[in-house]
C-alpha positions, -999 to 999 in steps of 0.1 A, spaced: 42 196 -20 63 215 5 81 199 34 61 220 59 45 188 73 79 174 82 88 205 100 55 206 119 61 170 129 94 179 145 75 203 169 48 177 175 74 150 183 92 173 207 60 182 226 46 147 224 77 130 236 78 156 265 42 149 274 48 111 273 80 115 295 61 137 320 32 112 322 56 83 327 75 103 353 43 111 372 32 74 372 67 64 383 66 89 411 34 77 425 45 41 421 77 47 440 60 68 467 34 41 474 60 13 474 83 33 498 53 39 521 43 2 520 79 -9 527 81 15 556 50 0 573 63 -35 566 96 -27 583 77 -13 613 56 -45 615 88 -66 614 102 -47 644 69 -52 662 69 -89 653 104 -93 669 91 -76 701 59 -96 703 77 -130 697 102 -121 724 73 -114 748 56 -146 739 88 -167 744 92 -151 779 56 -159 788 45 -123 788 13 -109 773 20 -98 738 18 -60 737 30 -41 706 48 -8 711 29 12 685 -6 22 693 -20 15 657 -6 -21 658 -27 -48 675 -20 -84 684 -48 -109 673 -44 -145 685 -70 -161 662 -77 -155 625 -114 -154 632 -110 -122 653 -96 -103 623 -118 -76 607 -144 -89 584 -131 -72 553 -97 -88 560 -112 -123 565 -131 -120 533 -100 -113 512 -79 -139 530 -103 -167 519 -93 -160 483 -58 -147 488 -43 -163 520 -8 -148 514 -20 -112 510 -5 -87 534 -22 -54 526 -60 -48 527 -84 -19 520 -112 -17 545 -144 3 549 -146 41 554 -111 46 541 -94 21 565 -62 5 554 -46 -26 570 -12 -43 570 -12 -78 582 17 -100 594 13 -137 605 35 -148 634 54 -180 633 43 -212 650 6 -202 648 12 -176 675 -13 -152 660 -13 -121 638 -1 -85 640 -25 -61 622 -19 -24 617 -46 0 608 -25 27 591 -52 50 575 -42 79 598 -5 74 589 -8 73 551 14 102 540 12 97 502 -26 96 502 -28 129 520 -4 146 496 -18 129 464 -36 161 453 -6 183 459 16 158 440 -8 159 411 -7 197 409 30 197 413 34 172 384 10 192 362 31 223 368 63 203 360 46 189 329 34 223 317 69 238 322 85 209 303 60 213 275 69 250 273 105 241 271 98 215 244 78 240 224 106 264 225 131 237 215 106 225 188 103 260 174 140 264 173 143 230 156 116 242 132 137 272 122 168 251 119 151 225 98 136 252 76 170 265 69 185 230 64 157 217 43 154 247 21 176 231 -6 151 203 -8 123 229 -13 144 243 -41 148 209 -58 111 203 -56 104 238 -71 127 230 -100 110 197 -107 75 211 -102 81 241 -125 99 222 -152 79 219 -185 62 186 -191 82 180 -223 116 191 -210 133 176 -180 154 201 -159 192 200 -162 222 218 -149 207 225 -114 230 204 -92 258 230 -91 235 254 -73 237 233 -41 264 229 -15 287 200 -15 268 181 12 242 153 14 215 173 -4 241 184 -30 250 147 -36 213 139 -39 208 167 -64 237 154 -85 224 119 -84 189 132 -94 203 153 -122 222 122 -135 191 101 -134 171 128 -152 199 130 -178 196 92 -185 158 95 -187 161 125 -210 185 105 -233 161 76 -233 132 97 -242 152 113 -270 161 79 -284 125 69 -283 114 101 -300 140 96 -327 130 60 -332 94 70 -335 103 97 -361 125 73 -380 98 46 -380 73 71 -392 95 83 -420 113 51 -431 84 26 -429 57 47 -445 76 51 -478 81 13 -484 46 6 -473 33 31 -499 55 17 -526 45 -19 -519 9 -9 -518 12 8 -552 30 -23 -566 2 -45 -553 -24 -23 -570 -6 -27 -603 -1 -64 -597 -38 -69 -593 -44 -54 -627 -22 -81 -644 -33 -116 -655 -30 -139 -625 -41 -174 -620 -63 -185 -590 -34 -194 -567 -15 -162 -575 -46 -141 -569 -50 -158 -535 -14 -150 -525 -17 -114 -537 -49 -111 -516 -31 -123 -485 -3 -99 -491 -28 -71 -496 -45 -80 -463 -11 -80 -445 -3 -47 -461 -34 -32 -447 -27 -45 -412 8 -30 -413 -5 4 -423 -33 3 -396 -9 -9 -369 18 17 -379 -7 46 -376 -20 36 -342 12 25 -326 29 57 -336 1 76 -321 5 56 -288 42 61 -288 39 98 -293 10 100 -268 -10 117 -296 -48 120 -294 -64 90 -312 -92 102 -334 -127 94 -322 -153 79 -345 -180 53 -350 -177 19 -366 -200 -9 -376 -190 -37 -352 -201 -67 -373 -183 -53 -404 -150 -49 -384 -154 -84 -369 -158 -99 -404 -127 -80 -417 -107 -92 -387 -119 -128 -391 -107 -127 -428 -73 -112 -418 -68 -138 -390 -85 -167 -407 -52 -185 -416 -48 -194 -379 -79 -216 -382 -66 -235 -411 -69 -273 -405 -86 -270 -372 -120 -284 -362 -134 -252 -347 -169 -238 -348 -171 -200 -351 -202 -184 -337 -209 -147 -342 -240 -131 -325 -236 -94 -332 -264 -72 -347 -258 -60 -382 -266 -23 -373 -246 -21 -340 -221 7 -339 -194 14 -313 -177 47 -305 -143 37 -318 -126 45 -351 -125 17 -376 -87 14 -377 -84 12 -339 -113 -13 -337 -96 -36 -362 -63 -35 -342 -83 -45 -310 -101 -73 -328 -70 -86 -346 -51 -90 -313 -80 -106 -295 -93 -128 -323 -57 -136 -333 -51 -150 -298 -84 -170 -298 -77 -184 -332 -40 -193 -324 -45 -210 -291 -78 -229 -298 -73 -263 -314 -108 -276 -312 -142 -267 -299 -158 -233 -305 -151 -196 -306 -180 -173 -297 -183 -136 -304 -213 -118 -288 -223 -82 -281 -248 -74 -253 -253 -44 -230 -225 -25 -247 -201 -54 -240 -181 -73 -266 -173 -108 -255 -149 -131 -272 -149 -166 -257 -129 -197 -268 -124 -233 -257 -86 -231 -259 -60 -243 -234 -65 -213 -211 -41 -192 -191 -27 -201 -157 -39 -183 -126 -4 -169 -119 -1 -155 -155 -35 -139 -155 -24 -111 -132 4 -101 -157 -11 -111 -190 -17 -74 -201 18 -63 -191 44 -53 -217 65 -82 -230 48 -108 -207 44 -142 -224 26 -173 -212 43 -207 -213 28 -216 -247 29 -182 -262 40 -180 -298 43 -142 -300 63 -114 -285 40 -106 -255 29 -73 -270 -7 -80 -283 -26 -78 -251 -5 -49 -239 -15 -30 -270 -52 -38 -263 -47 -25 -227 -31 7 -239 -57 14 -265 -86 7 -240 -70 30 -215 -65 57 -242 -102 54 -252 -115 50 -216 -128 15 -223 -131 -12 -196 -115 -45 -203 -113 -78 -185 -99 -113 -190 -109 -146 -172 -95 -179 -180 -95 -216 -169 -87 -250 -183 -118 -249 -204 -110 -217 -222 -106 -179 -221 -131 -151 -220 -123 -115 -229 -147 -86 -224 -145 -50 -236 -172 -25 -224 -178 4 -248 
């Protein structure tokens, strides 16, 4: 993604801030104008009040000097619109009347009456409101024009200043998936963006080294482990052909099962580590469950647990046998390990495999992280890898998975 949006936003911010400033300036202008006008009329009334109070103190008939100011001795003689408002707001001094009338009221001391001024013919701001609006609109348009020019200039400047960022993004975007870019930081100036490029190149170098170590580890595991596994498998085959007593045969059988698990796990885990495509296939679900139960059965030794399997004999799932066994071994292994009494139930309905146990359960806080790499519950006996392998295999095969748990047990579902 280019940084064009950021540059456009610079122009928008310039124009928007100018419009906002213009609107605030216009509102402030009207507010100041009206307040100045009101203060002017209040000052005129104060002068008239002094005159009228002087006349009253000298026993003369009160006579305001201005023709739009009138003396009213009793409140009841005030205009009806003024009286109506005074009932709710006795301290109000400005009133809007009918037919555009506008009144300013001032109460004399010692209940001497009121001075009321009808100023509708003298409202300067009201007469020039339309003209002021046009003037402010012109000012606003002119300011926006200036803002657009400044924004366009800023756009050009930002385009030049941000071009190195565009170059960095192009380098990262066009880099091959299997090869991180290197040696690009020296192309940039010794400024903030250059420092960012050097930091980014250093981070990519560390990532590249880490990936290289992981690739070498995967290759070494593939080479070094497969040879002893093959040798030990051959030795087991020869051992089975010798004369063994019952106990020795049982131990050899257990070693053979573990050997098969190692070979299965090695194949799938290397495929996951290399992000290889895992081969598709179909497997008889019940047969895989029986094999997994045999391989994990030692975890049930000495426990009073009822194992219930309700899976049709002919049911097939679209997962290769080896992968299905790894999934089942991790899920059944957990159920067998952490259930001390009660029952373990395995069912298959509506393309959903459900494994439910009556074990100690998983805490609510841990359930959100139970599928994460290396996460272990409080009572975990493993390395925190089993459920993460289940998660990665399900995601690789586009299978849905879920886990719910409480004090009464745990339920895991996989939808094929």
